[in-house]
PDB file of N, H, CA, C and O in Angstrom:
ATOM      1  N   MET A   1       0.992  -1.399   0.013  1.00  0.00           N
ATOM      2  CA  MET A   1      -0.037  -0.195  -0.143  1.00  0.00           C
ATOM      3  C   MET A   1       0.741   1.297   0.142  1.00  0.00           C
ATOM      4  O   MET A   1       1.573   1.532   1.018  1.00  0.00           O
ATOM      5  N   ASN A   2       0.306   2.039  -0.682  1.00  0.00           N
ATOM      6  H   ASN A   2      -0.369   1.848  -1.394  1.00  0.00           H
ATOM      7  CA  ASN A   2       1.093   3.325  -0.768  1.00  0.00           C
ATOM      8  C   ASN A   2       0.863   3.999  -0.114  1.00  0.00           C
ATOM      9  O   ASN A   2      -0.330   4.205   0.109  1.00  0.00           O
ATOM     10  N   SER A   3       2.002   4.836   0.669  1.00  0.00           N
ATOM     11  H   SER A   3       2.971   4.669   0.488  1.00  0.00           H
ATOM     12  CA  SER A   3       1.643   5.879   1.357  1.00  0.00           C
ATOM     13  C   SER A   3       1.412   6.944   0.930  1.00  0.00           C
ATOM     14  O   SER A   3       1.706   7.101  -0.255  1.00  0.00           O
ATOM     15  N   ILE A   4       0.714   8.290   1.777  1.00  0.00           N
ATOM     16  H   ILE A   4       0.475   8.162   2.740  1.00  0.00           H
ATOM     17  CA  ILE A   4      -0.212   9.491   1.209  1.00  0.00           C
ATOM     18  C   ILE A   4       1.163  10.196   0.351  1.00  0.00           C
ATOM     19  O   ILE A   4       1.016  10.557  -0.817  1.00  0.00           O
ATOM     20  N   ALA A   5       2.523  10.345   1.079  1.00  0.00           N
ATOM     21  H   ALA A   5       2.642  10.052   2.028  1.00  0.00           H
ATOM     22  CA  ALA A   5       3.134  11.154   0.545  1.00  0.00           C
ATOM     23  C   ALA A   5       3.726  10.424  -1.062  1.00  0.00           C
ATOM     24  O   ALA A   5       3.843  11.157  -2.045  1.00  0.00           O
ATOM     25  N   GLU A   6       3.969   9.328  -1.114  1.00  0.00           N
ATOM     26  H   GLU A   6       3.875   8.733  -0.316  1.00  0.00           H
ATOM     27  CA  GLU A   6       3.958   8.597  -2.397  1.00  0.00           C
ATOM     28  C   GLU A   6       2.769   8.909  -3.552  1.00  0.00           C
ATOM     29  O   GLU A   6       2.851   8.978  -4.778  1.00  0.00           O
ATOM     30  N   LYS A   7       1.832   9.040  -2.796  1.00  0.00           N
ATOM     31  H   LYS A   7       1.766   8.984  -1.800  1.00  0.00           H
ATOM     32  CA  LYS A   7       0.593   9.290  -4.332  1.00  0.00           C
ATOM     33  C   LYS A   7       0.578  10.462  -4.527  1.00  0.00           C
ATOM     34  O   LYS A   7       0.170  10.883  -5.610  1.00  0.00           O
ATOM     35  N   ILE A   8       1.081  11.442  -3.397  1.00  0.00           N
ATOM     36  H   ILE A   8       1.412  11.099  -2.517  1.00  0.00           H
ATOM     37  CA  ILE A   8       0.916  13.195  -3.779  1.00  0.00           C
ATOM     38  C   ILE A   8       2.123  12.957  -4.926  1.00  0.00           C
ATOM     39  O   ILE A   8       1.921  13.417  -6.050  1.00  0.00           O
ATOM     40  N   GLN A   9       3.289  12.291  -4.670  1.00  0.00           N
ATOM     41  H   GLN A   9       3.453  11.917  -3.757  1.00  0.00           H
ATOM     42  CA  GLN A   9       4.425  12.252  -5.632  1.00  0.00           C
ATOM     43  C   GLN A   9       4.052  11.989  -6.929  1.00  0.00           C
ATOM     44  O   GLN A   9       4.176  12.710  -7.919  1.00  0.00           O
ATOM     45  N   GLU A  10       3.518  10.731  -6.814  1.00  0.00           N
ATOM     46  H   GLU A  10       3.418  10.146  -6.009  1.00  0.00           H
ATOM     47  CA  GLU A  10       2.942  10.129  -8.231  1.00  0.00           C
ATOM     48  C   GLU A  10       2.244  10.829  -8.845  1.00  0.00           C
ATOM     49  O   GLU A  10       2.503  10.827 -10.049  1.00  0.00           O
ATOM     50  N   THR A  11       0.955  11.829  -8.359  1.00  0.00           N
ATOM     51  H   THR A  11       0.744  11.831  -7.381  1.00  0.00           H
ATOM     52  CA  THR A  11       0.285  12.976  -8.676  1.00  0.00           C
ATOM     53  C   THR A  11       1.112  14.127  -9.396  1.00  0.00           C
ATOM     54  O   THR A  11       1.000  14.589 -10.531  1.00  0.00           O
ATOM     55  N   ILE A  12       1.777  14.363  -8.600  1.00  0.00           N
ATOM     56  H   ILE A  12       1.868  13.987  -7.678  1.00  0.00           H
ATOM     57  CA  ILE A  12       2.793  15.517  -9.115  1.00  0.00           C
ATOM     58  C   ILE A  12       3.640  15.082 -10.230  1.00  0.00           C
ATOM     59  O   ILE A  12       4.066  15.925 -11.019  1.00  0.00           O
ATOM     60  N   ASN A  13       3.867  14.081 -10.339  1.00  0.00           N
ATOM     61  H   ASN A  13       3.521  13.396  -9.698  1.00  0.00           H
ATOM     62  CA  ASN A  13       5.004  13.258 -11.765  1.00  0.00           C
ATOM     63  C   ASN A  13       3.845  13.643 -12.868  1.00  0.00           C
ATOM     64  O   ASN A  13       3.858  14.358 -13.869  1.00  0.00           O
ATOM     65  N   ALA A  14       2.851  12.855 -12.238  1.00  0.00           N
ATOM     66  H   ALA A  14       2.840  12.274 -11.424  1.00  0.00           H
ATOM     67  CA  ALA A  14       1.880  12.723 -13.889  1.00  0.00           C
ATOM     68  C   ALA A  14       1.391  14.014 -14.258  1.00  0.00           C
ATOM     69  O   ALA A  14       0.944  14.264 -15.377  1.00  0.00           O
ATOM     70  N   GLU A  15       1.490  14.968 -13.168  1.00  0.00           N
ATOM     71  H   GLU A  15       1.853  14.765 -12.258  1.00  0.00           H
ATOM     72  CA  GLU A  15       0.619  16.348 -13.824  1.00  0.00           C
ATOM     73  C   GLU A  15       2.120  17.209 -14.754  1.00  0.00           C
ATOM     74  O   GLU A  15       2.154  18.018 -15.681  1.00  0.00           O
ATOM     75  N   GLU A  16       2.892  16.716 -14.160  1.00  0.00           N
ATOM     76  H   GLU A  16       2.864  16.058 -13.407  1.00  0.00           H
ATOM     77  CA  GLU A  16       4.546  17.444 -14.952  1.00  0.00           C
ATOM     78  C   GLU A  16       4.601  16.957 -16.054  1.00  0.00           C
ATOM     79  O   GLU A  16       4.818  17.781 -16.943  1.00  0.00           O
ATOM     80  N   LEU A  17       4.441  15.483 -16.500  1.00  0.00           N
ATOM     81  H   LEU A  17       4.264  14.814 -15.779  1.00  0.00           H
ATOM     82  CA  LEU A  17       4.466  14.745 -17.708  1.00  0.00           C
ATOM     83  C   LEU A  17       3.547  15.332 -18.670  1.00  0.00           C
ATOM     84  O   LEU A  17       3.970  15.365 -19.825  1.00  0.00           O
ATOM     85  N   LYS A  18       2.451  15.778 -18.470  1.00  0.00           N
ATOM     86  H   LYS A  18       2.107  15.752 -17.531  1.00  0.00           H
ATOM     87  CA  LYS A  18       0.744  16.171 -19.229  1.00  0.00           C
ATOM     88  C   LYS A  18       1.476  17.615 -19.769  1.00  0.00           C
ATOM     89  O   LYS A  18       1.316  17.937 -20.946  1.00  0.00           O
ATOM     90  N   ASN A  19       2.285  18.468 -18.854  1.00  0.00           N
ATOM     91  H   ASN A  19       2.415  18.206 -17.897  1.00  0.00           H
ATOM     92  CA  ASN A  19       2.572  19.894 -19.167  1.00  0.00           C
ATOM     93  C   ASN A  19       3.670  19.893 -19.225  1.00  0.00           C
ATOM     94  O   ASN A  19       4.403  20.606 -18.539  1.00  0.00           O
ATOM     95  N   LEU A  20       4.184  18.727 -20.435  1.00  0.00           N
ATOM     96  H   LEU A  20       3.588  18.148 -20.991  1.00  0.00           H
ATOM     97  CA  LEU A  20       5.682  18.869 -20.903  1.00  0.00           C
ATOM     98  C   LEU A  20       5.753  20.028 -22.031  1.00  0.00           C
ATOM     99  O   LEU A  20       6.740  20.749 -22.175  1.00  0.00           O
ATOM    100  N   GLY A  21       4.582  20.113 -22.810  1.00  0.00           N
ATOM    101  H   GLY A  21       3.780  19.528 -22.694  1.00  0.00           H
ATOM    102  CA  GLY A  21       5.046  20.733 -23.859  1.00  0.00           C
ATOM    103  C   GLY A  21       4.388  22.175 -23.623  1.00  0.00           C
ATOM    104  O   GLY A  21       4.457  23.084 -24.450  1.00  0.00           O
ATOM    105  N   ASP A  22       3.677  22.274 -22.259  1.00  0.00           N
ATOM    106  H   ASP A  22       3.621  21.536 -21.586  1.00  0.00           H
ATOM    107  CA  ASP A  22       3.235  23.781 -22.298  1.00  0.00           C
ATOM    108  C   ASP A  22       4.583  24.744 -21.998  1.00  0.00           C
ATOM    109  O   ASP A  22       5.558  24.434 -21.314  1.00  0.00           O
ATOM    110  N   ASN A  23       4.342  26.011 -22.719  1.00  0.00           N
ATOM    111  H   ASN A  23       3.550  26.263 -23.275  1.00  0.00           H
ATOM    112  CA  ASN A  23       5.291  27.028 -22.526  1.00  0.00           C
ATOM    113  C   ASN A  23       5.029  27.406 -21.331  1.00  0.00           C
ATOM    114  O   ASN A  23       5.963  27.315 -20.534  1.00  0.00           O
ATOM    115  N   LYS A  24       3.889  27.868 -20.893  1.00  0.00           N
ATOM    116  H   LYS A  24       3.131  27.942 -21.540  1.00  0.00           H
ATOM    117  CA  LYS A  24       3.664  28.518 -19.736  1.00  0.00           C
ATOM    118  C   LYS A  24       3.846  27.547 -18.464  1.00  0.00           C
ATOM    119  O   LYS A  24       3.896  28.070 -17.351  1.00  0.00           O
ATOM    120  N   PHE A  25       3.919  26.513 -18.559  1.00  0.00           N
ATOM    121  H   PHE A  25       3.878  26.088 -19.464  1.00  0.00           H
ATOM    122  CA  PHE A  25       4.116  25.824 -17.325  1.00  0.00           C
ATOM    123  C   PHE A  25       5.844  25.695 -17.161  1.00  0.00           C
ATOM    124  O   PHE A  25       6.410  25.354 -16.122  1.00  0.00           O
ATOM    125  N   LYS A  26       6.626  26.115 -18.661  1.00  0.00           N
ATOM    126  H   LYS A  26       6.166  26.392 -19.505  1.00  0.00           H
ATOM    127  CA  LYS A  26       7.901  26.021 -18.401  1.00  0.00           C
ATOM    128  C   LYS A  26       8.643  27.060 -17.420  1.00  0.00           C
ATOM    129  O   LYS A  26       9.576  26.993 -16.620  1.00  0.00           O
ATOM    130  N   GLU A  27       7.622  28.211 -17.956  1.00  0.00           N
ATOM    131  H   GLU A  27       6.864  28.266 -18.606  1.00  0.00           H
ATOM    132  CA  GLU A  27       8.129  29.383 -17.866  1.00  0.00           C
ATOM    133  C   GLU A  27       7.904  29.921 -16.285  1.00  0.00           C
ATOM    134  O   GLU A  27       8.525  30.798 -15.683  1.00  0.00           O
ATOM    135  N   LEU A  28       6.750  29.045 -15.821  1.00  0.00           N
ATOM    136  H   LEU A  28       6.246  28.333 -16.310  1.00  0.00           H
ATOM    137  CA  LEU A  28       5.967  28.567 -14.541  1.00  0.00           C
ATOM    138  C   LEU A  28       7.176  28.142 -13.855  1.00  0.00           C
ATOM    139  O   LEU A  28       7.517  28.935 -12.978  1.00  0.00           O
ATOM    140  N   GLN A  29       7.981  27.050 -14.005  1.00  0.00           N
ATOM    141  H   GLN A  29       7.704  26.406 -14.718  1.00  0.00           H
ATOM    142  CA  GLN A  29       8.778  26.358 -13.556  1.00  0.00           C
ATOM    143  C   GLN A  29      10.499  27.234 -13.083  1.00  0.00           C
ATOM    144  O   GLN A  29      11.222  27.250 -12.087  1.00  0.00           O
ATOM    145  N   GLN A  30      10.521  27.816 -14.374  1.00  0.00           N
ATOM    146  H   GLN A  30       9.934  27.803 -15.183  1.00  0.00           H
ATOM    147  CA  GLN A  30      11.713  28.675 -14.454  1.00  0.00           C
ATOM    148  C   GLN A  30      11.737  29.888 -13.210  1.00  0.00           C
ATOM    149  O   GLN A  30      12.758  30.254 -12.628  1.00  0.00           O
ATOM    150  N   LEU A  31      10.143  30.481 -12.931  1.00  0.00           N
ATOM    151  H   LEU A  31       9.314  30.183 -13.404  1.00  0.00           H
ATOM    152  CA  LEU A  31      10.132  31.456 -12.157  1.00  0.00           C
ATOM    153  C   LEU A  31      10.278  31.045 -10.896  1.00  0.00           C
ATOM    154  O   LEU A  31      11.130  31.504 -10.135  1.00  0.00           O
ATOM    155  N   ILE A  32       9.308  29.994 -10.546  1.00  0.00           N
ATOM    156  H   ILE A  32       8.616  29.620 -11.164  1.00  0.00           H
ATOM    157  CA  ILE A  32       9.919  28.884  -9.063  1.00  0.00           C
ATOM    158  C   ILE A  32      11.640  28.948  -9.287  1.00  0.00           C
ATOM    159  O   ILE A  32      12.101  29.874  -8.620  1.00  0.00           O
ATOM    160  N   GLU A  33      12.229  28.528  -9.716  1.00  0.00           N
ATOM    161  H   GLU A  33      11.854  27.776 -10.258  1.00  0.00           H
ATOM    162  CA  GLU A  33      13.533  28.317  -9.910  1.00  0.00           C
ATOM    163  C   GLU A  33      14.176  29.294  -9.344  1.00  0.00           C
ATOM    164  O   GLU A  33      14.927  29.169  -8.377  1.00  0.00           O
ATOM    165  N   THR A  34      13.776  30.842 -10.218  1.00  0.00           N
ATOM    166  H   THR A  34      13.166  30.943 -11.004  1.00  0.00           H
ATOM    167  CA  THR A  34      14.348  31.908 -10.144  1.00  0.00           C
ATOM    168  C   THR A  34      14.585  32.498  -8.694  1.00  0.00           C
ATOM    169  O   THR A  34      15.646  32.913  -8.229  1.00  0.00           O
ATOM    170  N   MET A  35      13.269  32.433  -8.059  1.00  0.00           N
ATOM    171  H   MET A  35      12.406  32.096  -8.437  1.00  0.00           H
ATOM    172  CA  MET A  35      12.865  32.681  -6.823  1.00  0.00           C
ATOM    173  C   MET A  35      13.179  31.995  -5.688  1.00  0.00           C
ATOM    174  O   MET A  35      12.990  32.498  -4.580  1.00  0.00           O
ATOM    175  N   ARG A  36      13.822  30.456  -5.893  1.00  0.00           N
ATOM    176  H   ARG A  36      13.974  30.047  -6.792  1.00  0.00           H
ATOM    177  CA  ARG A  36      14.837  29.890  -4.960  1.00  0.00           C
ATOM    178  C   ARG A  36      16.097  30.601  -5.013  1.00  0.00           C
ATOM    179  O   ARG A  36      16.684  31.193  -4.108  1.00  0.00           O
ATOM    180  N   GLU A  37      16.442  30.428  -6.334  1.00  0.00           N
ATOM    181  H   GLU A  37      15.965  29.947  -7.070  1.00  0.00           H
ATOM    182  CA  GLU A  37      18.147  30.649  -6.083  1.00  0.00           C
ATOM    183  C   GLU A  37      18.305  31.950  -5.665  1.00  0.00           C
ATOM    184  O   GLU A  37      19.432  32.147  -5.210  1.00  0.00           O
ATOM    185  N   LEU A  38      17.280  33.301  -5.651  1.00  0.00           N
ATOM    186  H   LEU A  38      16.364  33.141  -6.020  1.00  0.00           H
ATOM    187  CA  LEU A  38      17.004  34.652  -4.978  1.00  0.00           C
ATOM    188  C   LEU A  38      16.640  34.363  -3.614  1.00  0.00           C
ATOM    189  O   LEU A  38      16.804  35.254  -2.781  1.00  0.00           O
ATOM    190  N   GLY A  39      16.142  33.182  -3.243  1.00  0.00           N
ATOM    191  H   GLY A  39      16.009  32.458  -3.920  1.00  0.00           H
ATOM    192  CA  GLY A  39      15.466  33.161  -1.575  1.00  0.00           C
ATOM    193  C   GLY A  39      14.545  33.774  -1.302  1.00  0.00           C
ATOM    194  O   GLY A  39      14.326  34.197  -0.166  1.00  0.00           O
ATOM    195  N   MET A  40      13.564  34.011  -2.623  1.00  0.00           N
ATOM    196  H   MET A  40      13.742  33.667  -3.546  1.00  0.00           H
ATOM    197  CA  MET A  40      12.283  34.520  -2.134  1.00  0.00           C
ATOM    198  C   MET A  40      11.343  34.091  -2.039  1.00  0.00           C
ATOM    199  O   MET A  40      10.241  34.628  -2.155  1.00  0.00           O
ATOM    200  N   ASP A  41      11.788  32.312  -1.648  1.00  0.00           N
ATOM    201  H   ASP A  41      12.684  31.876  -1.554  1.00  0.00           H
ATOM    202  CA  ASP A  41      10.666  31.304  -1.802  1.00  0.00           C
ATOM    203  C   ASP A  41      10.196  30.865  -0.105  1.00  0.00           C
ATOM    204  O   ASP A  41       9.190  30.256   0.257  1.00  0.00           O
ATOM    205  N   ARG A  42      11.176  31.349   0.618  1.00  0.00           N
ATOM    206  H   ARG A  42      11.993  31.844   0.324  1.00  0.00           H
ATOM    207  CA  ARG A  42      11.117  30.781   2.111  1.00  0.00           C
ATOM    208  C   ARG A  42       9.740  31.644   2.834  1.00  0.00           C
ATOM    209  O   ARG A  42       9.398  32.826   2.840  1.00  0.00           O
ATOM    210  N   LYS A  43       9.134  30.278   3.466  1.00  0.00           N
ATOM    211  H   LYS A  43       9.412  29.318   3.461  1.00  0.00           H
ATOM    212  CA  LYS A  43       7.650  30.907   3.976  1.00  0.00           C
ATOM    213  C   LYS A  43       7.958  32.111   5.353  1.00  0.00           C
ATOM    214  O   LYS A  43       9.069  32.182   5.879  1.00  0.00           O
ATOM    215  N   PRO A  44       7.207  32.671   5.629  1.00  0.00           N
ATOM    216  CA  PRO A  44       7.145  33.882   6.029  1.00  0.00           C
ATOM    217  C   PRO A  44       7.256  33.425   7.773  1.00  0.00           C
ATOM    218  O   PRO A  44       6.516  32.548   8.219  1.00  0.00           O
ATOM    219  N   GLU A  45       8.047  33.985   8.454  1.00  0.00           N
ATOM    220  H   GLU A  45       8.648  34.697   8.091  1.00  0.00           H
ATOM    221  CA  GLU A  45       8.406  33.692  10.082  1.00  0.00           C
ATOM    222  C   GLU A  45       7.705  34.646  10.901  1.00  0.00           C
ATOM    223  O   GLU A  45       8.021  35.836  10.886  1.00  0.00           O
ATOM    224  N   TYR A  46       6.652  34.137  11.707  1.00  0.00           N
ATOM    225  H   TYR A  46       6.395  33.171  11.719  1.00  0.00           H
ATOM    226  CA  TYR A  46       5.938  34.900  12.616  1.00  0.00           C
ATOM    227  C   TYR A  46       6.204  34.736  14.066  1.00  0.00           C
ATOM    228  O   TYR A  46       6.219  33.608  14.560  1.00  0.00           O
ATOM    229  N   THR A  47       6.401  35.740  14.732  1.00  0.00           N
ATOM    230  H   THR A  47       6.389  36.656  14.331  1.00  0.00           H
ATOM    231  CA  THR A  47       7.177  35.603  16.024  1.00  0.00           C
ATOM    232  C   THR A  47       6.190  36.424  17.470  1.00  0.00           C
ATOM    233  O   THR A  47       6.376  36.748  18.643  1.00  0.00           O
ATOM    234  N   PHE A  48       5.117  36.457  16.445  1.00  0.00           N
ATOM    235  H   PHE A  48       4.966  36.194  15.492  1.00  0.00           H
ATOM    236  CA  PHE A  48       4.106  36.751  17.699  1.00  0.00           C
ATOM    237  C   PHE A  48       3.145  35.734  18.723  1.00  0.00           C
ATOM    238  O   PHE A  48       2.347  34.917  18.263  1.00  0.00           O
ATOM    239  N   PRO A  49       3.362  35.931  20.080  1.00  0.00           N
ATOM    240  CA  PRO A  49       3.382  35.053  20.846  1.00  0.00           C
ATOM    241  C   PRO A  49       1.886  34.337  20.663  1.00  0.00           C
ATOM    242  O   PRO A  49       1.082  34.723  19.814  1.00  0.00           O
ATOM    243  N   LEU A  50       1.699  33.520  21.349  1.00  0.00           N
ATOM    244  H   LEU A  50       2.352  33.207  22.039  1.00  0.00           H
ATOM    245  CA  LEU A  50      -0.043  32.575  21.037  1.00  0.00           C
ATOM    246  C   LEU A  50      -0.688  33.170  22.143  1.00  0.00           C
ATOM    247  O   LEU A  50      -0.247  33.300  23.285  1.00  0.00           O
ATOM    248  N   THR A  51      -1.709  33.495  21.714  1.00  0.00           N
ATOM    249  H   THR A  51      -2.067  33.390  20.786  1.00  0.00           H
ATOM    250  CA  THR A  51      -3.182  34.300  22.907  1.00  0.00           C
ATOM    251  C   THR A  51      -3.245  32.998  24.092  1.00  0.00           C
ATOM    252  O   THR A  51      -3.354  31.909  23.528  1.00  0.00           O
ATOM    253  N   ASP A  52      -3.218  32.946  24.949  1.00  0.00           N
ATOM    254  H   ASP A  52      -3.129  33.830  25.407  1.00  0.00           H
ATOM    255  CA  ASP A  52      -3.679  31.727  26.138  1.00  0.00           C
ATOM    256  C   ASP A  52      -4.474  32.836  26.715  1.00  0.00           C
ATOM    257  O   ASP A  52      -4.128  33.855  27.313  1.00  0.00           O
ATOM    258  N   THR A  53      -5.834  32.282  26.316  1.00  0.00           N
ATOM    259  H   THR A  53      -6.115  31.454  25.830  1.00  0.00           H
ATOM    260  CA  THR A  53      -6.922  32.540  26.786  1.00  0.00           C
ATOM    261  C   THR A  53      -7.748  31.807  27.397  1.00  0.00           C
ATOM    262  O   THR A  53      -8.761  32.288  27.906  1.00  0.00           O
ATOM    263  N   ILE A  54      -7.518  30.797  27.437  1.00  0.00           N
ATOM    264  H   ILE A  54      -6.696  30.407  27.023  1.00  0.00           H
ATOM    265  CA  ILE A  54      -7.932  29.578  28.942  1.00  0.00           C
ATOM    266  C   ILE A  54      -7.275  29.586  29.770  1.00  0.00           C
ATOM    267  O   ILE A  54      -7.768  29.315  30.865  1.00  0.00           O
ATOM    268  N   GLY A  55      -6.019  29.857  29.695  1.00  0.00           N
ATOM    269  H   GLY A  55      -5.619  30.077  28.805  1.00  0.00           H
ATOM    270  CA  GLY A  55      -5.266  30.124  31.194  1.00  0.00           C
ATOM    271  C   GLY A  55      -5.665  31.695  31.558  1.00  0.00           C
ATOM    272  O   GLY A  55      -5.975  32.126  32.669  1.00  0.00           O
ATOM    273  N   LYS A  56      -5.593  32.267  30.585  1.00  0.00           N
ATOM    274  H   LYS A  56      -5.341  31.917  29.683  1.00  0.00           H
ATOM    275  CA  LYS A  56      -6.192  33.934  31.058  1.00  0.00           C
ATOM    276  C   LYS A  56      -7.149  34.292  31.793  1.00  0.00           C
ATOM    277  O   LYS A  56      -7.130  35.156  32.670  1.00  0.00           O
ATOM    278  N   THR A  57      -8.828  33.017  31.135  1.00  0.00           N
ATOM    279  H   THR A  57      -8.843  32.315  30.422  1.00  0.00           H
ATOM    280  CA  THR A  57      -9.881  33.087  32.052  1.00  0.00           C
ATOM    281  C   THR A  57      -9.864  32.932  33.227  1.00  0.00           C
ATOM    282  O   THR A  57     -10.309  33.651  34.122  1.00  0.00           O
ATOM    283  N   CYS A  58      -9.105  31.545  33.280  1.00  0.00           N
ATOM    284  H   CYS A  58      -8.743  30.961  32.554  1.00  0.00           H
ATOM    285  CA  CYS A  58      -8.665  30.960  34.860  1.00  0.00           C
ATOM    286  C   CYS A  58      -8.464  31.505  35.420  1.00  0.00           C
ATOM    287  O   CYS A  58      -9.062  31.564  36.494  1.00  0.00           O
ATOM    288  N   TYR A  59      -7.262  32.473  35.033  1.00  0.00           N
ATOM    289  H   TYR A  59      -6.776  32.425  34.160  1.00  0.00           H
ATOM    290  CA  TYR A  59      -6.201  33.142  36.317  1.00  0.00           C
ATOM    291  C   TYR A  59      -7.138  34.061  36.732  1.00  0.00           C
ATOM    292  O   TYR A  59      -7.277  34.273  37.937  1.00  0.00           O
ATOM    293  N   SER A  60      -8.056  34.858  35.593  1.00  0.00           N
ATOM    294  H   SER A  60      -7.943  34.685  34.615  1.00  0.00           H
ATOM    295  CA  SER A  60      -8.919  36.024  36.131  1.00  0.00           C
ATOM    296  C   SER A  60      -9.984  35.472  37.194  1.00  0.00           C
ATOM    297  O   SER A  60     -10.156  36.082  38.249  1.00  0.00           O
ATOM    298  N   SER A  61     -10.839  34.066  36.831  1.00  0.00           N
ATOM    299  H   SER A  61     -10.699  33.570  35.974  1.00  0.00           H
ATOM    300  CA  SER A  61     -11.898  34.142  38.088  1.00  0.00           C
ATOM    301  C   SER A  61     -10.965  33.786  38.975  1.00  0.00           C
ATOM    302  O   SER A  61     -11.225  34.347  40.040  1.00  0.00           O
ATOM    303  N   LEU A  62      -9.813  32.993  39.071  1.00  0.00           N
ATOM    304  H   LEU A  62      -9.602  32.537  38.207  1.00  0.00           H
ATOM    305  CA  LEU A  62      -9.020  32.511  40.602  1.00  0.00           C
ATOM    306  C   LEU A  62      -9.111  33.759  41.505  1.00  0.00           C
ATOM    307  O   LEU A  62      -9.608  33.772  42.631  1.00  0.00           O
ATOM    308  N   ASN A  63      -8.590  34.757  40.887  1.00  0.00           N
ATOM    309  H   ASN A  63      -8.187  34.746  39.972  1.00  0.00           H
ATOM    310  CA  ASN A  63      -7.969  35.744  41.144  1.00  0.00           C
ATOM    311  C   ASN A  63      -9.007  36.843  41.184  1.00  0.00           C
ATOM    312  O   ASN A  63      -8.468  37.930  40.980  1.00  0.00           O
ATOM    313  N   LYS A  64     -10.546  36.949  41.410  1.00  0.00           N
ATOM    314  H   LYS A  64     -10.984  36.065  41.576  1.00  0.00           H
ATOM    315  CA  LYS A  64     -11.152  38.018  41.428  1.00  0.00           C
ATOM    316  C   LYS A  64     -11.190  38.322  42.713  1.00  0.00           C
ATOM    317  O   LYS A  64     -11.095  37.511  43.635  1.00  0.00           O
ATOM    318  N   HIS A  65     -11.423  40.273  42.864  1.00  0.00           N
ATOM    319  H   HIS A  65     -11.501  40.931  42.115  1.00  0.00           H
ATOM    320  CA  HIS A  65     -11.355  40.466  44.120  1.00  0.00           C
ATOM    321  C   HIS A  65     -12.780  40.603  44.413  1.00  0.00           C
ATOM    322  O   HIS A  65     -13.720  40.546  43.620  1.00  0.00           O
ATOM    323  N   PRO A  66     -12.792  40.798  45.723  1.00  0.00           N
ATOM    324  CA  PRO A  66     -14.712  40.939  45.747  1.00  0.00           C
ATOM    325  C   PRO A  66     -14.700  42.486  45.761  1.00  0.00           C
ATOM    326  O   PRO A  66     -15.684  42.990  45.221  1.00  0.00           O
ATOM    327  N   ASN A  67     -13.838  43.289  46.239  1.00  0.00           N
ATOM    328  H   ASN A  67     -13.038  42.879  46.678  1.00  0.00           H
ATOM    329  CA  ASN A  67     -14.140  44.898  46.373  1.00  0.00           C
ATOM    330  C   ASN A  67     -13.781  45.761  44.949  1.00  0.00           C
ATOM    331  O   ASN A  67     -13.481  46.946  44.806  1.00  0.00           O
ATOM    332  N   ARG A  68     -13.945  44.617  43.916  1.00  0.00           N
ATOM    333  H   ARG A  68     -14.189  43.654  44.032  1.00  0.00           H
ATOM    334  CA  ARG A  68     -13.148  45.415  42.826  1.00  0.00           C
ATOM    335  C   ARG A  68     -14.366  45.408  41.947  1.00  0.00           C
ATOM    336  O   ARG A  68     -14.332  45.948  40.841  1.00  0.00           O
TER     337      ARG A  68
END
């Protein structure tokens, strides 16, 4: 039985074979390769901390002051 990764790779290979004669597909492949060479294909890195809404709610409910 093939894994999901193998099935995906087979599908990609089949699509590439189907588009071998297409000039626009070749241009797209060249553009992607150029972007890789220039380092422009990196995924963005986010540095925002995750919001801890459950902990914040629990902390707030445990630390309520009756005079406030």
